SERO-4910 file (N, C-alpha, C, O; in steps of 0.05 Angstrom, whole numbers):
BEGIN
 pado doro    nc1    nc2    nc3   cac1   cac2   cac3    cc1    cc2    cc3    oc1    oc2    oc3
  Met    A  -1051    847    111  -1059    832    134  -1057    801    129  -1049    786    146
  Lys    A  -1065    794    105  -1064    766     97  -1035    756     98  -1030    734    107
  Tyr    A  -1016    773     88   -988    765     87   -977    763    116   -961    746    122
  Leu    A   -986    782    133   -977    781    161   -986    756    174   -970    744    190
  Thr    A  -1010    747    169  -1020    722    181  -1003    698    171   -997    681    187
  Ile    A   -997    698    145   -981    676    134   -953    676    147   -943    654    154
  Ile    A   -941    699    150   -914    701    163   -915    691    191   -898    676    200
  Val    A   -936    699    206   -939    691    234   -942    660    235   -930    647    252
  Leu    A   -958    649    217   -962    620    217   -936    605    211   -930    585    222
  Ile    A   -920    616    192   -894    604    185   -876    605    209   -863    585    215
  Leu    A   -874    628    222   -857    630    246   -865    611    268   -848    599    281
  Leu    A   -891    609    272   -900    590    293   -893    562    286   -886    546    303
  Ser    A   -896    555    260   -889    528    251   -860    522    255   -852    501    265
  Val    A   -842    541    248   -813    538    251   -806    536    280   -790    519    288
  Asn    A   -818    554    297   -812    553    326   -822    527    338   -809    516    356
  Gly    A   -845    517    329   -855    491    339   -836    468    332   -831    451    349
  Ala    A   -826    468    308   -807    448    299   -781    449    316   -770    429    324
  Asn    A   -771    474    320   -747    478    336   -751    469    365   -734    456    376
  Ala    A   -774    475    376   -780    467    403   -780    436    405   -771    425    425
  Gln    A   -792    423    385   -793    394    385   -765    383    383   -758    364    397
  Gln    A   -747    395    366   -720    385    364   -705    389    390   -690    371    398
  Lys    A   -710    411    404   -696    416    429   -703    397    451   -688    392    469
  Lys    A   -727    385    449   -736    366    469   -721    340    467   -718    325    487
  Leu    A   -710    333    444   -697    307    440   -669    308    453   -655    328    453
  Glu    A   -662    285    465   -635    282    477   -621    259    464   -634    243    450
  Thr    A   -595    257    469   -579    236    456   -568    217    478   -560    225    499
  Ala    A   -569    191    471   -557    170    488   -539    153    470   -546    148    447
  Thr    A   -517    143    482   -498    127    466   -490    102    483   -480    105    505
  Phe    A   -495     79    471   -489     54    485   -473     34    467   -478     33    443
  Gly    A   -455     20    479   -441     -2    466   -447    -28    481   -443    -29    506
  Met    A   -458    -48    468   -466    -72    481   -463    -97    463   -480   -113    460
  Gly    A   -439    -97    450   -434   -119    431   -440   -109    403   -437    -85    397
  Cys    A   -448   -127    386   -454   -121    358   -476   -100    356   -497   -103    367
  Phe    A   -470    -79    341   -491    -58    339   -515    -66    323   -536    -52    325
  Trp    A   -514    -87    308   -538    -96    294   -560   -104    314   -583    -98    311
  Cys    A   -551   -117    336   -570   -125    357   -581   -101    372   -606    -98    374
  Ser    A   -563    -84    382   -573    -62    398   -590    -43    382   -610    -32    393
  Glu    A   -583    -38    357   -600    -21    340   -628    -32    338   -647    -17    341
  Ala    A   -631    -57    333   -657    -70    330   -674    -67    355   -698    -62    353
  Leu    A   -661    -70    378   -676    -68    403   -686    -40    409   -709    -36    415
  Phe    A   -668    -21    407   -675      7    415   -694     20    394   -708     39    401
  Gln    A   -694     10    370   -713     20    350   -742     15    358   -760     29    350
  Lys    A   -746     -6    375   -773    -14    382   -785      3    405   -809      2    410
  Leu    A   -768     19    419   -777     33    442   -793     58    436   -784     74    419
  Asp    A   -815     61    449   -831     85    446   -816    109    458   -805    107    480
  Gly    A   -814    130    443   -798    154    452   -771    156    439   -758    176    440
  Val    A   -762    134    427   -737    134    412   -743    140    383   -757    125    370
  Ser    A   -733    163    373   -741    172    346   -721    164    325   -728    162    301
  Ala    A   -695    159    332   -675    152    313   -653    136    326   -645    142    349
  Val    A   -643    116    312   -620    100    322   -600     98    300   -607     89    277
  Lys    A   -575    105    305   -554    103    286   -532     84    297   -524     86    320
  Ser    A   -523     66    280   -500     49    287   -475     63    280   -473     77    260
  Gly    A   -454     60    297   -429     73    291   -407     64    310   -408     43    323
  Tyr    A   -386     80    310   -361     74    325   -354     97    343   -357    121    335
  Glu    A   -345     91    367   -338    112    386   -316    102    405   -315     78    411
  Gly    A   -300    121    415   -281    114    436   -253    106    426   -238     95    442
  Gly    A   -247    111    401   -221    103    391   -203    127    383   -211    150    387
  Gln    A   -180    121    372   -160    141    365   -162    150    336   -153    172    329
  Leu    A   -173    134    319   -173    139    290   -198    154    281   -220    146    289
  Ala    A   -195    175    266   -218    190    255   -230    175    232   -216    163    216
  Asn    A   -256    175    231   -271    162    209   -262    133    203   -255    127    181
  Pro    A   -262    116    223   -253     88    219   -273     73    202   -297     79    201
  Ser    A   -263     53    188   -280     35    172   -287     11    190   -274      7    211
  Tyr    A   -307     -4    182   -315    -28    196   -292    -47    199   -287    -59    220
  Glu    A   -277    -51    177   -254    -69    177   -233    -60    197   -221    -77    211
  Glu    A   -228    -34    199   -208    -24    217   -217    -28    246   -201    -36    263
  Val    A   -242    -23    252   -253    -27    279   -252    -56    286   -245    -63    309
  Cys    A   -259    -74    267   -259   -103    273   -231   -114    278   -228   -135    290
  Ser    A   -211    -99    269   -183   -109    274   -177   -107    304   -158   -119    314
  Gly    A   -192    -90    319   -187    -87    347   -165    -68    354   -157    -66    377
  Thr    A   -154    -55    334   -130    -38    339   -137     -8    340   -119      8    348
  Thr    A   -161      0    334   -168     29    334   -178     39    361   -178     63    366
  Gly    A   -186     21    378   -196     29    404   -226     35    405   -237     40    426
  His    A   -239     34    381   -268     40    380   -285     17    390   -277     -6    389
  Ala    A   -308     24    400   -329      4    406   -351      7    385   -356     29    375
  Glu    A   -364    -15    378   -388    -13    362   -410     -2    381   -414    -13    402
  Val    A   -423     19    373   -443     32    390   -468     39    374   -468     39    349
  Ile    A   -488     46    389   -512     59    377   -515     86    389   -511     90    413
  Gln    A   -522    106    373   -528    132    383   -558    137    377   -567    135    354
  Leu    A   -573    143    398   -601    147    394   -611    174    403   -601    186    421
  Ser    A   -631    183    389   -646    207    396   -671    199    409   -686    182    399
  Tyr    A   -677    211    433   -701    202    447   -714    227    460   -702    247    465
  Asp    A   -740    223    465   -756    244    478   -759    237    508   -773    218    515
  Pro    A   -745    252    525   -746    245    554   -774    248    566   -779    239    589
  Ala    A   -792    261    552   -820    263    562   -834    236    558   -854    230    571
  Lys    A   -824    219    540   -836    193    534   -821    170    546   -833    150    555
  Ile    A   -794    172    546   -777    151    558   -754    164    571   -740    180    559
  Ser    A   -749    156    596   -727    169    611   -700    156    606   -699    134    595
  Tyr    A   -679    170    613   -652    159    610   -649    134    627   -636    115    619
  Asp    A   -661    134    651   -660    111    669   -673     87    656   -664     64    659
  Glu    A   -695     91    642   -709     69    628   -691     59    605   -691     34    600
  Leu    A   -678     76    591   -659     68    570   -637     51    582   -628     31    571
  Leu    A   -626     60    605   -605     45    619   -615     17    627   -601     -3    625
  Glu    A   -640     15    636   -652    -11    643   -652    -30    620   -644    -53    622
  Val    A   -661    -20    597   -661    -36    572   -632    -44    565   -627    -67    558
  Phe    A   -614    -25    567   -586    -30    561   -575    -53    577   -564    -72    567
  Trp    A   -577    -51    604   -566    -71    621   -580    -98    620   -567   -119    624
  Lys    A   -606    -98    614   -620   -124    614   -619   -137    586   -630   -159    583
  Ser    A   -607   -124    567   -607   -135    539   -580   -145    530   -576   -153    507
  His    A   -560   -146    548   -534   -158    542   -521   -167    568   -533   -163    590
  Asp    A   -498   -179    566   -484   -188    590   -462   -168    597   -441   -168    585
  Pro    A   -467   -151    617   -448   -130    624   -426   -140    642   -410   -124    652
  Thr    A   -424   -166    647   -404   -177    664   -380   -190    649   -360   -198    660
  Thr    A   -383   -191    622   -361   -203    606   -345   -180    594   -356   -162    581
  Leu    A   -319   -181    598   -301   -161    588   -294   -165    559   -284   -187    551
  Asn    A   -300   -146    542   -294   -147    513   -305   -171    499   -292   -183    482
  Arg    A   -330   -178    507   -343   -201    494   -373   -200    497   -383   -192    519
  Gln    A   -387   -207    476   -416   -212    478   -421   -237    461   -419   -236    436
  Gly    A   -428   -259    474   -433   -284    459   -407   -292    445   -386   -294    457
  Ala    A   -410   -298    419   -387   -306    403   -370   -283    393   -349   -287    382
  Asp    A   -380   -258    397   -366   -235    388   -346   -226    409   -353   -219    431
  Thr    A   -320   -228    402   -299   -221    421   -281   -199    411   -277   -196    386
  Gly    A   -270   -183    429   -253   -161    422   -262   -135    435   -285   -133    444
  Thr    A   -244   -116    438   -250    -91    451   -273    -76    438   -287    -60    450
  Gln    A   -277    -81    412   -298    -67    397   -326    -76    406   -346    -63    400
  Tyr    A   -327    -98    421   -353   -109    431   -356   -104    461   -373   -117    473
  Arg    A   -341    -86    472   -342    -81    501   -369    -68    509   -382    -55    493
  Ser    A   -376    -72    534   -399    -59    546   -391    -31    555   -374    -28    572
  Val    A   -405    -11    544   -397     17    550   -421     36    548   -438     33    530
  Val    A   -421     55    566   -440     77    565   -423    102    560   -406    109    576
  Phe    A   -429    116    538   -416    141    532   -436    163    541   -457    166    528
  Tyr    A   -430    177    563   -450    196    573   -447    223    559   -424    232    552
  Asn    A   -469    236    554   -470    261    540   -476    285    558   -478    308    548
  Ser    A   -478    280    584   -483    302    603   -475    292    631   -473    268    635
  Pro    A   -470    311    649   -464    303    677   -487    286    689   -482    268    705
  Glu    A   -512    293    682   -535    278    692   -534    249    683   -540    231    698
  Gln    A   -527    245    657   -526    217    647   -503    202    661   -507    178    668
  Lys    A   -481    215    666   -459    202    680   -468    193    708   -463    170    716
  Thr    A   -480    211    723   -490    205    750   -509    182    749   -508    163    766
  Ala    A   -528    182    730   -549    161    728   -536    134    722   -543    114    735
  Ala    A   -517    134    703   -504    109    696   -487     97    718   -488     73    724
  Glu    A   -472    115    732   -455    106    754   -472     95    777   -465     75    789
  His    A   -494    109    783   -512    101    805   -524     73    798   -525     55    815
  Tyr    A   -534     70    773   -547     45    765   -526     22    767   -533      1    777
  Lys    A   -502     27    757   -481      6    757   -475     -2    786   -472    -25    793
  Ala    A   -472     18    804   -466     13    832   -488     -4    845   -482    -22    861
  Glu    A   -513      2    838   -536    -13    849   -535    -42    839   -541    -61    855
  Leu    A   -529    -46    814   -527    -73    803   -506    -89    817   -510   -112    824
  Asn    A   -483    -76    822   -461    -90    836   -468    -95    866   -462   -116    877
  Lys    A   -481    -75    878   -488    -77    906   -507   -100    911   -505   -115    931
  Thr    A   -526   -103    893   -547   -124    896   -538   -151    883   -553   -170    884
  Asn    A   -514   -151    871   -504   -174    857   -524   -184    836   -529   -208    834
  Ala    A   -536   -166    821   -558   -172    803   -551   -193    782   -568   -208    773
  Phe    A   -526   -194    774   -518   -212    753   -501   -236    763   -493   -253    748
  Gly    A   -497   -236    790   -481   -258    801   -451   -254    798   -435   -269    808
  Lys    A   -443   -234    783   -415   -226    777   -414   -196    776   -434   -183    771
  Pro    A   -390   -184    779   -388   -155    777   -394   -145    749   -386   -157    729
  Val    A   -407   -122    748   -412   -109    722   -387    -94    714   -376    -79    730
  Val    A   -378    -99    689   -352    -88    680   -357    -65    660   -338    -56    647
  Thr    A   -381    -57    656   -388    -36    637   -372    -11    642   -370     -1    664
  Glu    A   -359      0    621   -345     25    622   -365     48    622   -386     46    608
  Ile    A   -360     69    637   -377     93    636   -358    116    630   -341    124    646
  Thr    A   -360    126    605   -340    144    594   -353    168    581   -375    166    570
  Lys    A   -340    191    583   -350    215    570   -352    211    540   -335    198    528
  Ala    A   -374    221    528   -378    218    499   -354    229    483   -343    250    490
  Gln    A   -346    215    463   -324    222    445   -336    225    417   -360    219    413
  Pro    A   -320    232    397   -331    234    370   -344    208    361   -333    187    364
  Phe    A   -369    211    351   -384    188    341   -381    188    311   -385    208    298
  Tyr    A   -374    164    300   -371    161    271   -393    142    262   -393    118    269
  Lys    A   -411    151    245   -432    135    235   -421    112    218   -403    117    202
  Ala    A   -431     88    223   -422     65    208   -432     66    179   -449     81    172
  Glu    A   -420     49    163   -427     47    135   -457     42    131   -470     30    149
  Ser    A   -468     50    109   -497     49    104   -508     21    106   -531     17    115
  Tyr    A   -493      1     99   -504    -27    100   -507    -37    128   -520    -57    133
  His    A   -496    -23    148   -500    -30    176   -525    -17    188   -535    -26    208
  Gln    A   -535      4    175   -558     18    186   -584      3    181   -588     -8    159
  Asp    A   -601      1    202   -626    -12    199   -623    -42    191   -638    -53    176
  Tyr    A   -601    -54    201   -593    -80    192   -614   -102    195   -620   -117    176
  Phe    A   -625   -104    219   -644   -126    224   -668   -123    206   -678   -143    195
  Asn    A   -679    -99    203   -703    -95    187   -698   -102    158   -717   -110    144
  Lys    A   -674    -98    148   -667   -104    120   -658   -133    116   -659   -142     93
  Asn    A   -650   -146    137   -638   -173    134   -648   -193    154   -634   -211    163
  Ser    A   -674   -192    161   -685   -208    182   -683   -238    177   -685   -254    196
  Asn    A   -679   -246    152   -678   -275    146   -649   -286    147   -645   -310    144
  Gln    A   -630   -268    151   -602   -277    153   -598   -294    178   -612   -289    198
  Pro    A   -581   -314    177   -577   -332    201   -570   -316    226   -581   -323    247
  Tyr    A   -553   -296    225   -545   -281    249   -570   -267    261   -574   -267    285
  Cys    A   -587   -257    244   -611   -243    253   -630   -262    266   -641   -256    287
  Arg    A   -634   -286    254   -652   -305    265   -642   -318    291   -658   -323    309
  Leu    A   -616   -324    292   -605   -339    314   -596   -322    337   -596   -331    360
  Val    A   -588   -297    332   -577   -280    353   -595   -257    360   -601   -252    383
  Ile    A   -604   -242    339   -620   -218    345   -649   -225    352   -660   -213    371
  Leu    A   -661   -243    338   -690   -249    343   -695   -258    372   -715   -249    383
  Pro    A   -679   -276    384   -684   -283    412   -682   -258    431   -697   -257    450
  Lys    A   -664   -239    425   -662   -215    441   -687   -198    437   -697   -185    456
  Met    A   -698   -197    413   -722   -182    408   -746   -194    423   -762   -180    434
  Glu    A   -747   -221    423   -769   -234    437   -767   -229    467   -788   -225    480
  Lys    A   -743   -229    478   -739   -223    506   -747   -194    512   -761   -189    532
  Leu    A   -740   -175    495   -748   -147    498   -778   -144    499   -789   -130    516
  Glu    A   -792   -159    481   -821   -157    479   -834   -168    504   -856   -159    512
  Lys    A   -822   -187    517   -833   -198    542   -828   -179    566   -846   -173    581
  Ile    A   -803   -170    568   -796   -154    592   -806   -125    591   -814   -114    611
  Phe    A   -804   -114    567   -810    -85    564   -834    -79    546   -835    -59    533
  Lys    A   -854    -97    547   -877    -94    530   -890    -66    532   -898    -55    511
  Ala    A   -892    -55    556   -905    -30    560   -889     -6    548   -900     16    545
  Lys    A   -864    -10    543   -847     11    533   -844     11    502   -830     28    491
  Leu    A   -856     -8    489   -852    -11    460   -871      6    444   -893     13    453
  Lys    A   -863     12    419   -880     26    401   -903      8    393   -900    -16    392
  His    A   -927     20    389   -950      3    381   -956      6    352   -975     -6    342
***
């Protein structure tokens, strides 16, 4: 009987872990340099993991140097795991669109090239519908004063970036790029989305 109880507890534990894993969904966004977007989305309550990487190109397993050449077709992106019970896809889209300039083609600030394009890679028909609807509303209301040029594309193979790109801001917060480019975006995030941040 003792062994049966242990087995039941183990099974319940495994099933509980599996149920928790099944609750998580994936979102993929490109909004310029992935160092910035990674730092922003890591702060959101309900986002459990953020990976920097490359998506949308022709070359398998591209290197950072190859992507930076602008010849592979990849965008710098973040892929995140999130709990839709804590943060909705629409809320993620709101952070996405309000945290970069979606009206500039292949450019964010001083970063230029197709690898820095504004793009949503949707992972389900529901994500596609949500992203297209949100983009249409932004254009209809002229929210940015210019047309939104964000691509909305079906998810393609995601290639995780090199390890030195992962968790970049947290490891390099004193670097000039982090202080001058990422930190102001973090401060803006904390003002606009204070209620959605991890405590």
